[in-house]
N, C-alpha and C positions, 0 to 999 in steps of 0.2 A: 484498654480492655473493651472500649466501645467500638464496634465494627462499622458504625454508620459513616464516619469520615472516609474510611477505606472504600466503602461501596460508592459513595459520592464521587471520590476520585476516579474509581474505575469507570463509572458512568460517564464522566466528563471525557476521559480518554477514549471511550467507545464512541462517543458523539464526534469527537475530533477525527478519529480514524474513518468513520463513515462519511463525514463531510469531505475529507481529503480524497477518499476513494471515488465519490461521485464527481468531485471537481476534476480529478485526473481523467476519469472515464469520458467526460464531456469535452475535454480539451484536445488540442492537437497531439499532445503526447499520448493521450488515451487512444486516439484513432491510430497512431503509429504502433502502439503496443498491440492493438487488436489486429491490425493488418499483418504485423510480424507473426502473431500467433496463428492466423489463418493460413497464410502462405508466404514464406520468406522470399521466394523468387519474385512473386508478383509485387510484394512490398518493395523489394530492391529495384524493380523496374519502374516504380513510381517515385524513386529517389529517396526512399527511406533506408537508413542504415540499420539493418537487422541486429548487428552486433551491439551497436550503441543502445538500441531500445531494449535488447535483452539484458544488458548490463544495468540500465536504468530500472527496469522491472525488478531485477534482483535486489537492487539497492532499496527500492521502495518497499518491497515485501520484507526485506530484512529489518528495515526501520520500524515497520508496523509490528513485526514479531518481537522486536526489542521492546517496544512500548508495552506490548502484552505481557512480556516477561517481567517488566519493571513494576507492574501492578500486582505481582504475586506477593501475598502477605505470608510471612512465616508464622505459623502457629506453634506455640510451645505449650 
């Protein structure tokens, strides 16, 4: 009945998601995702596989959405 552990769990998940987001954005993968977002043809000219990075972005966003859905607490 005490909601504090749930809020603490949700806060930890939020911190992990923000850390992963910043880490990915600053990595080679993040630069590839940004390049693919901006212009696929230019990214492909630089040797980036746009389909692979689109799929990776979809998987990452799905994992983060799944984590967000897992923290939902059913209230009765």
